[in-house]
ZAMARGU-4260 file (C-alpha; in steps of 0.2 Angstrom, whole numbers, plus 5000, padded with zeros to 4 digits):
<rodrens>
0) 5504/4966/5744 | 5487/4974/5740 | 5494/4986/5727 | 5490/4973/5714 | 5471/4974/5717
5) 5465/4982/5701 | 5450/4983/5689 | 5443/4991/5674 | 5438/5009/5675 | 5419/5012/5673
10) 5407/5025/5679 | 5395/5013/5686 | 5398/5007/5704 | 5392/4989/5700 | 5404/4988/5686
15) 5418/4995/5696 | 5416/4983/5710 | 5413/4968/5699 | 5429/4972/5689 | 5439/4972/5704
20) 5453/4959/5704 | 5450/4954/5686 | 5461/4965/5675 | 5476/4976/5681 | 5475/4994/5675
25) 5485/5009/5678 | 5477/5023/5688 | 5484/5039/5697 | 5497/5052/5709 | 5500/5070/5713
30) 5509/5080/5727 | 5496/5093/5727 | 5487/5088/5743 | 5487/5101/5757 | 5496/5097/5773
35) 5488/5097/5790 | 5495/5114/5796 | 5488/5128/5807 | 5486/5143/5796 | 5483/5154/5811
40) 5501/5155/5815 | 5512/5160/5800 | 5529/5166/5798 | 5535/5182/5789 | 5534/5173/5772
45) 5516/5166/5776 | 5521/5148/5780 | 5514/5139/5795 | 5523/5139/5811 | 5515/5124/5819
50) 5506/5109/5813 | 5489/5102/5817 | 5489/5084/5824 | 5476/5074/5814 | 5464/5064/5825
55) 5468/5047/5819 | 5461/5037/5834 | 5446/5032/5824 | 5457/5027/5810 | 5467/5014/5820
60) 5453/5010/5832 | 5436/5013/5822 | 5419/5008/5829 | 5412/5004/5812 | 5421/4999/5795
65) 5414/4998/5778 | 5423/4987/5765 | 5419/4993/5748 | 5420/4979/5735 | 5420/4965/5749
70) 5420/4947/5742 | 5419/4929/5748 | 5421/4921/5731 | 5435/4909/5730 | 5449/4915/5719
75) 5446/4933/5720 | 5460/4944/5727 | 5447/4954/5737 | 5441/4938/5746 | 5458/4936/5756
80) 5458/4955/5759 | 5440/4954/5766 | 5444/4939/5777 | 5459/4948/5784 | 5449/4964/5787
85) 5435/4955/5796 | 5448/4947/5808 | 5456/4964/5811 | 5439/4972/5815 | 5436/4958/5828
90) 5453/4962/5836 | 5449/4980/5838 | 5431/4978/5842 | 5424/4986/5826 | 5408/4982/5817
95) 5411/4978/5799 | 5399/4981/5785 | 5403/4973/5768 | 5397/4983/5753 | 5394/4975/5736
100) 5381/4978/5723 | 5377/4960/5719 | 5379/4951/5736 | 5367/4948/5750 | 5380/4942/5762
105) 5399/4941/5763 | 5406/4928/5775 | 5389/4927/5783 | 5388/4946/5786 | 5374/4956/5779
110) 5380/4965/5763 | 5374/4982/5757 | 5372/4987/5739 | 5380/5004/5741 | 5388/5016/5753
115) 5371/5025/5754 | 5363/5010/5761 | 5375/5008/5776 | 5365/5005/5792 | 5376/5017/5802
120) 5389/5031/5800 | 5406/5022/5798 | 5423/5029/5804 | 5433/5020/5790 | 5430/5014/5773
125) 5442/5002/5764 | 5441/5004/5746 | 5444/4987/5736 | 5440/4996/5720 | 5452/4999/5705
130) 5448/5018/5704 | 5444/5026/5721 | 5440/5043/5714 | 5421/5040/5710 | 5418/5033/5727
135) 5425/5048/5736 | 5410/5059/5734 | 5398/5045/5740 | 5409/5043/5756 | 5408/5062/5759
140) 5389/5061/5758 | 5389/5047/5771 | 5401/5058/5782 | 5414/5044/5782 | 5430/5051/5792
145) 5443/5040/5784 | 5447/5029/5769 | 5460/5018/5763 | 5464/5016/5744 | 5474/5001/5739
150) 5474/5003/5720 | 5491/5007/5712 | 5495/5014/5695 | 5495/5032/5701 | 5510/5045/5702
155) 5522/5030/5703 | 5518/5026/5685 | 5522/5043/5677 | 5513/5059/5671 | 5496/5052/5667
160) 5496/5043/5684 | 5501/5059/5692 | 5487/5069/5684 | 5475/5056/5690 | 5481/5057/5708
165) 5480/5076/5707 | 5461/5073/5703 | 5460/5061/5718 | 5469/5073/5730 | 5457/5087/5725
170) 5442/5076/5727 | 5448/5071/5744 | 5451/5089/5749 | 5433/5094/5744 | 5426/5079/5753
175) 5433/5082/5770 | 5438/5064/5774 | 5456/5059/5776 | 5463/5046/5764 | 5477/5034/5766
180) 5485/5029/5750 | 5483/5025/5735 | 5496/5012/5732 | 5496/5006/5750 | 5492/4989/5757
185) 5486/4980/5773 | 5500/4984/5785 | 5489/4996/5795 | 5478/4981/5799 | 5491/4969/5805
190) 5490/4959/5821 | 5500/4966/5835 | 5505/4956/5850 | 5496/4962/5866 | 5507/4952/5878
195) 5522/4964/5877 | 5526/4978/5889 | 5535/4994/5889 | 5536/5008/5877 | 5532/5004/5859
200) 5538/5007/5842 | 5526/5016/5829 | 5531/5012/5811 | 5528/5022/5796 | 5533/5015/5779
205) 5530/5021/5761 | 5534/5004/5755 | 5525/4991/5765 | 5537/4977/5763 | 5551/4987/5770
210) 5543/4987/5787 | 5543/4968/5789 | 5560/4968/5798 | 5553/4979/5811 | 5536/4970/5812
215) 5546/4954/5817 | 5554/4963/5831 | 5539/4957/5841 | 5547/4940/5840 | 5561/4947/5850
220) 5550/4955/5863 | 5550/4972/5856 | 5532/4980/5857 | 5524/4988/5841 | 5509/4999/5843
225) 5505/5005/5825 | 5510/5003/5807 | 5506/5017/5794 | 5509/5012/5776 | 5508/5029/5768
230) 5510/5023/5750 | 5508/5038/5738 | 5502/5050/5751 | 5488/5058/5740 | 5482/5065/5757
235) 5488/5058/5773 | 5507/5058/5773 | 5522/5054/5784 | 5522/5070/5793 | 5504/5067/5799
240) 5508/5051/5807 | 5524/5058/5815 | 5513/5072/5823 | 5500/5059/5829 | 5512/5046/5836
245) 5522/5059/5845 | 5508/5062/5856 | 5503/5044/5860 | 5508/5039/5877 | 5513/5022/5873
250) 5525/5027/5859 | 5543/5027/5864 | 5550/5029/5846 | 5544/5032/5829 | 5553/5022/5815
255) 5551/5028/5797 | 5555/5021/5780 | 5554/5036/5768 | 5556/5036/5750 | 5551/5054/5746
260) 5545/5068/5756 | 5529/5076/5750 | 5530/5092/5759 | 5546/5097/5767 | 5539/5110/5778
265) 5525/5098/5785 | 5539/5086/5789 | 5549/5099/5799 | 5534/5104/5808 | 5530/5086/5813
270) 5549/5083/5818 | 5548/5098/5828 | 5533/5092/5837 | 5541/5075/5841 | 5557/5084/5847
275) 5547/5095/5859 | 5539/5079/5865 | 5555/5070/5867 | 5550/5056/5856 | 5564/5050/5845
280) 5561/5048/5826 | 5573/5036/5817 | 5572/5036/5798 | 5579/5027/5783 | 5578/5040/5769
285) 5580/5034/5751 | 5589/5045/5739 | 5607/5047/5745 | 5613/5042/5727 | 5606/5047/5710
290) 5601/5029/5707 | 5592/5028/5724 | 5583/5044/5720 | 5577/5038/5703 | 5571/5022/5711
295) 5561/5032/5724 | 5553/5043/5712 | 5548/5028/5701 | 5540/5020/5716 | 5531/5034/5725
300) 5531/5048/5712 | 5538/5061/5725 | 5553/5072/5725 | 5568/5065/5735 | 5576/5083/5737
305) 5594/5087/5737 | 5600/5074/5749 | 5613/5086/5758 | 5598/5097/5762 | 5587/5082/5768
310) 5601/5076/5779 | 5604/5093/5786 | 5586/5096/5789 | 5584/5080/5798 | 5599/5083/5810
315) 5593/5101/5813 | 5576/5094/5820 | 5583/5079/5828 | 5578/5065/5816 | 5590/5051/5817
320) 5595/5046/5800 | 5601/5028/5797 | 5606/5019/5782 | 5598/5001/5783 | 5583/4992/5789
325) 5594/4983/5802 | 5600/4999/5809 | 5583/5006/5809 | 5576/4991/5819 | 5591/4991/5832
330) 5591/5010/5834 | 5573/5012/5836 | 5572/4997/5848 | 5585/5005/5859 | 5578/5022/5859
335) 5560/5016/5863 | 5566/5006/5878 | 5581/5014/5886 | 5580/5026/5900 | 5588/5044/5899
340) 5607/5042/5901 | 5614/5048/5918 | 5631/5051/5909 | 5639/5051/5892 | 5653/5040/5896
345) 5654/5022/5888 | 5664/5008/5896 | 5668/4993/5885 | 5669/4977/5896 | 5675/4961/5888
350) 5684/4944/5892 | 5696/4947/5877 | 5709/4961/5876 | 5708/4960/5857 | 5689/4961/5857
355) 5689/4976/5868 | 5702/4986/5859 | 5694/4982/5842 | 5677/4988/5848 | 5684/5003/5857
360) 5693/5009/5841 | 5677/5008/5832 | 5667/5017/5845 | 5680/5031/5847 | 5680/5034/5829
365) 5661/5035/5829 | 5662/5049/5841 | 5658/5040/5857 | 5666/5045/5873 | 5676/5032/5882
370) 5682/5040/5898 | 5698/5033/5907 | 5693/5026/5923 | 5701/5034/5938 | 5716/5026/5947
375) 5705/5022/5962 | 5692/5013/5951 | 5705/5003/5942 | 5713/4998/5959 | 5695/4992/5964
380) 5693/4982/5949 | 5710/4974/5951 | 5704/4966/5967 | 5695/4954/5955 | 5705/4956/5939
385) 5723/4951/5937 | 5735/4966/5939 | 5743/4963/5922 | 5726/4966/5913 | 5721/4983/5907
390) 5706/4990/5916 | 5707/5008/5912 | 5694/5007/5898 | 5691/4995/5889 | 5691/4983/5904
395) 5698/4966/5900 | 5694/4953/5914 | 5704/4939/5906 | 5689/4927/5905 | 5690/4918/5922
400) 5682/4931/5933 | 5665/4930/5923 | 5663/4912/5928 | 5662/4914/5947 | 5657/4926/5961
405) 5669/4940/5954 | 5658/4943/5938 | 5644/4953/5947 | 5656/4962/5958 | 5665/4969/5942
410) 5649/4974/5934 | 5643/4983/5950 | 5659/4992/5952 | 5660/4998/5934 | 5641/5004/5934
415) 5644/5013/5951 | 5657/5025/5942 | 5648/5042/5939 | 5657/5045/5923 | 5649/5029/5915
420) 5632/5030/5907 | 5633/5015/5896 | 5641/4998/5898 | 5644/4988/5882 | 5649/4970/5883
425) 5654/4962/5866 | 5653/4943/5867 | 5661/4937/5850 | 5655/4919/5852 | 5647/4907/5864
430) 5658/4898/5876 | 5647/4889/5889 | 5646/4889/5903 | 5656/4905/5905 | 5646/4914/5892
435) 5629/4908/5900 | 5634/4915/5917 | 5641/4931/5909 | 5624/4934/5900 | 5614/4931/5916
440) 5626/4942/5926 | 5623/4956/5914 | 5604/4954/5914 | 5604/4954/5933 | 5615/4970/5934
445) 5603/4978/5921 | 5589/4975/5933 | 5598/4984/5947 | 5604/4999/5938 | 5597/5014/5929
450) 5611/5014/5917 | 5611/5006/5900 | 5619/4989/5897 | 5622/4983/5879 | 5627/4966/5874
455) 5633/4961/5856 | 5630/4942/5854 | 5642/4938/5840 | 5637/4920/5837 | 5631/4917/5819
460) 5619/4904/5825 | 5609/4914/5837 | 5600/4898/5844 | 5610/4898/5860 | 5600/4898/5876
465) 5610/4912/5883 | 5605/4923/5868 | 5587/4917/5865 | 5581/4916/5883 | 5592/4925/5894
470) 5597/4941/5884 | 5581/4942/5873 | 5571/4938/5888 | 5577/4954/5897 | 5568/4971/5894
475) 5582/4980/5901 | 5597/4974/5891 | 5599/4980/5873 | 5605/4965/5863 | 5614/4967/5846
480) 5621/4955/5833 | 5634/4967/5826 | 5647/4980/5832 | 5641/4992/5819 | 5623/4992/5824
485) 5627/4994/5842 | 5638/5009/5840 | 5625/5017/5828 | 5611/5014/5841 | 5621/5020/5856
490) 5627/5035/5847 | 5609/5039/5842 | 5603/5036/5860 | 5616/5048/5868 | 5614/5061/5854
495) 5595/5061/5855 | 5595/5065/5874 | 5608/5078/5872 | 5598/5086/5858 | 5581/5086/5867
500) 5588/5092/5883 | 5592/5109/5875 | 5580/5109/5861 | 5570/5125/5858 | 5558/5125/5843
505) 5565/5137/5830 | 5547/5141/5825 | 5544/5149/5842 | 5556/5163/5838 | 5553/5164/5819
510) 5549/5182/5813 | 5531/5185/5810 | 5532/5202/5802 | 5543/5210/5789 | 5558/5220/5795
515) 5562/5238/5789 | 5576/5229/5779 | 5563/5220/5769 | 5555/5236/5762 | 5572/5242/5757
520) 5576/5226/5749 | 5559/5225/5739 | 5564/5241/5730 | 5580/5233/5724 | 5573/5216/5718
525) 5572/5214/5699 | 5560/5199/5695 | 5568/5187/5683 | 5585/5195/5683 | 5602/5193/5690
530) 5608/5208/5700 | 5624/5216/5696 | 5637/5215/5710 | 5634/5233/5715 | 5615/5230/5716
535) 5618/5214/5725 | 5629/5223/5738 | 5615/5236/5740 | 5604/5221/5745 | 5616/5216/5758
540) 5617/5233/5765 | 5598/5234/5767 | 5600/5219/5779 | 5615/5227/5788 | 5628/5216/5781
545) 5645/5225/5779 | 5652/5228/5762 | 5669/5237/5757 | 5669/5255/5754 | 5666/5257/5736
550) 5660/5268/5722 | 5652/5264/5705 | 5660/5275/5691 | 5658/5277/5673 | 5674/5286/5668
555) 5692/5284/5671 | 5693/5302/5679 | 5679/5297/5691 | 5688/5281/5695 | 5703/5291/5700
560) 5693/5302/5712 | 5684/5287/5719 | 5701/5279/5723 | 5706/5294/5733 | 5690/5293/5743
565) 5690/5274/5746 | 5709/5274/5750 | 5723/5266/5742 | 5726/5251/5738 | 5710/5248/5729
570) 5702/5234/5719 | 5693/5238/5702 | 5679/5226/5696 | 5667/5226/5681 | 5649/5227/5687
575) 5635/5221/5677 | 5619/5211/5678 | 5626/5197/5667 | 5642/5195/5676 | 5644/5180/5687
580) 5662/5174/5688 | 5672/5190/5684 | 5690/5183/5687 | 5689/5171/5673 | 5686/5185/5661
585) 5700/5196/5668 | 5687/5208/5674 | 5695/5210/5692 | 5711/5221/5695 | 5718/5221/5713
590) 5732/5230/5723 | 5731/5246/5713 | 5741/5260/5721 | 5741/5275/5709 | 5731/5286/5698
595) 5740/5279/5682 | 5736/5261/5687 | 5718/5266/5690 | 5716/5274/5673 | 5725/5259/5664
600) 5714/5247/5674 | 5698/5256/5669 | 5703/5256/5651 | 5707/5237/5651 | 5691/5232/5660
605) 5680/5241/5648 | 5689/5235/5633 | 5687/5217/5639 | 5669/5220/5643 | 5666/5226/5625
610) 5676/5212/5617 | 5666/5199/5627 | 5650/5208/5623 | 5646/5210/5642 | 5635/5225/5646
615) 5641/5235/5661 | 5632/5247/5673 | 5649/5253/5678 | 5666/5249/5686 | 5667/5247/5705
620) 5682/5255/5714 | 5683/5245/5730 | 5692/5246/5747 | 5705/5232/5747 | 5703/5220/5761
625) 5717/5207/5763 | 5718/5199/5780 | 5705/5187/5785 | 5697/5170/5782 | 5687/5168/5765
630) 5670/5161/5768 | 5655/5159/5757 | 5637/5162/5764 | 5622/5159/5752 | 5604/5155/5749
635) 5597/5143/5737 | 5579/5136/5734 | 5576/5118/5738 | 5562/5109/5729 | 5556/5102/5746
640) 5560/5114/5759 | 5561/5131/5751 | 5575/5143/5755 | 5590/5135/5763 | 5606/5144/5770
645) 5623/5137/5766 | 5640/5142/5774 | 5657/5135/5769 | 5675/5139/5765 | 5675/5153/5752
650) 5685/5159/5737 | 5690/5145/5725 | 5690/5132/5740 | 5671/5131/5739 | 5672/5123/5722
655) 5688/5112/5726 | 5684/5106/5743 | 5665/5108/5743 | 5666/5110/5762 | 5649/5117/5767
660) 5635/5116/5779 | 5617/5118/5776 | 5602/5123/5787 | 5583/5126/5783 | 5576/5142/5790
665) 5570/5146/5803 | 5585/5142/5815 | 5594/5151/5829 | 5611/5156/5834 | 5615/5139/5841
670) 5612/5131/5824 | 5622/5144/5815 | 5637/5140/5826 | 5634/5122/5824 | 5636/5124/5805
675) 5653/5131/5807 | 5659/5117/5818 | 5653/5104/5805 | 5665/5111/5792 | 5681/5101/5789
680) 5690/5118/5788 | 5684/5125/5804 | 5702/5126/5811 | 5705/5140/5799 | 5693/5151/5809
685) 5702/5146/5825 | 5718/5153/5819 | 5732/5142/5813 | 5751/5144/5810 | 5751/5161/5819
690) 5736/5168/5811 | 5724/5176/5823 | 5707/5169/5827 | 5693/5175/5815 | 5678/5185/5821
695) 5666/5170/5822 | 5653/5181/5831 | 5653/5192/5816 | 5651/5177/5804 | 5637/5170/5814
700) 5628/5187/5813 | 5630/5187/5794 | 5623/5170/5793 | 5608/5175/5804 | 5605/5191/5793
705) 5606/5181/5777 | 5593/5169/5785 | 5581/5184/5788 | 5583/5189/5770 | 5579/5171/5764
710) 5564/5171/5775 | 5557/5188/5771 | 5561/5187/5752 | 5555/5169/5750 | 5556/5162/5733
715) 5558/5180/5726 | 5576/5177/5729 | 5581/5162/5719 | 5599/5162/5724 | 5611/5173/5734
720) 5630/5170/5734 | 5642/5180/5745 | 5659/5174/5740 | 5671/5178/5747 | 5664/5184/5764
725) 5681/5190/5772 | 5680/5186/5791 | 5692/5198/5799 | 5702/5194/5815 | 5692/5193/5831
730) 5683/5209/5835 | 5685/5217/5818 | 5669/5210/5809 | 5666/5202/5792 | 5665/5210/5775
735) 5656/5204/5759 | 5669/5207/5746 | 5658/5200/5732 | 5640/5195/5730 | 5628/5187/5717
740) 5609/5188/5718 | 5596/5180/5706 | 5578/5186/5707 | 5564/5175/5703
</rodrens>
């Protein structure tokens, strides 16, 4: 790993280079570098609506390369690195120019004393120096397009390193070159096999070692085209490489190991570009747990973000999130190579009823569709399979038919069924010669069909000829070693193609100019303050969100008059800018039906407020709305993605069940409805135990209006909480009964 190549910090180039490889030192990291975004297209809050695609052709295929700090002295870390870079340059057809202030030659190549003495303009400079910062200006003067900084000791080391990386990022921005790293390694210069066919996997990793399992996929016949080890991402980041790889014709899938996202918006723009191109992005994202998040920050010095938001954002833009490197390699390999499915139906075919039933249970639980084969199809299969065996799906052949002429007939019949898009055959262990013939029959069938055939080879040995030669030798059969990885990959494969078939970029319809509601809302905002319920509801009214009939009063007599206007029964609530949860303080009275009750309630509410020393702007006399489903809709500010919109079960259930769905604006009506179907309590909206169905259309409209508010007010609205939003029976709308708003 090249992150261990360090030296002593000096201001003289000769001293910097001579120190390389001698004494480890701490250096630098910051997340302040700008993202590659097109500022010409901005949304209503001034954020970009599309991303630039960095021209990385000359990074991966340079014509001329400078190695700053090159060495051929035995025992020096830079010597091995230089040797590898020379070999890589030969493979890609690049001219290489060693740079070292005290050497005439390096490995027989002419060596230059400084960047200024390079004989030609170079595309890429590889910095084998402990502190890359002083070299950046020299590279800019030489008009170098790209640089790689291996040195570590930046933001991953703490505040001092983060400050140093901020200086590096600023220098890179001024220079006009693009930088990979720091704290990266040689993975970008690995040798890729050129004898493999078919769509390739492009690999992005923040930790180089985590990409090793995918790199070795080449030994199983899976093609790799690129490897971008992004390190601390002082400049070039994961999003840049996703955007670039998504337009490469040879890339069939992008596989990522992400420890922290530098810029949430840039990541979503890149994911949107990949989704529009139909290129699947599969990612392991560290930070699901508090421990994982801490470790990620210590390694790359970036925010991991609230994991629920990261997870939702990835699903929203079609990024397939997996948990482990084994899932990453299997899922990416399948998505890169498999053709578009002709149907969503999955058939499980096995020689063991127990194996088929076990796998079918797991697949169904994971959400795969296992259609029951028609009676006519089952009758056809029973020509070759004994009548006492089940062939409805899973299909149990009993074993013997796979050993003779019947095996190909069975496979052909199953694959001919129009409801079948995927055939999965779990082989729990080798049993030659039957397993050998079954493997060959599956490979032959895959060559004759456009449908996906998956095989799970369950042997713990993995040295069998049927596995190593027959199955792995096929570019059409997807071979797995575990049930779980097969199910994860097939689910991702079917889901990806469903997603891209109907995908429309939400950035295309994102608002670009403020609405009339925005101007009304601006007048209601109070920077740095929490709005009272009354003021928060005025904010909702500005965006067309319905609230109950209500009046704010400051006397008992006014409260009685207000109740008559609002209509009995009424609710009375204290309203003030410091009031959050009013119920706990006894500051809510419901079901009031007479003037005497109104006067008593007014006196009690004001007495409690005085006792609790809570300032009020008055007492709200509100229409009482009883019949409906209580929901919560809100806005929060995420460190990575900015404003996010949440919807979930409301009232006290939001705290007890934490049943909520999240989206990152912009999103359309389809995503708003998808949020509702994700809720465990979604059935409440459909109507249960005689309750009428709720007005889901009205709820969706509120979610979209809240999204508009979040986009237009931006970070000026720190938090919004509509709880409860009472969703009335179908056709009657939705009413925001309470609201809390924090201004930044």
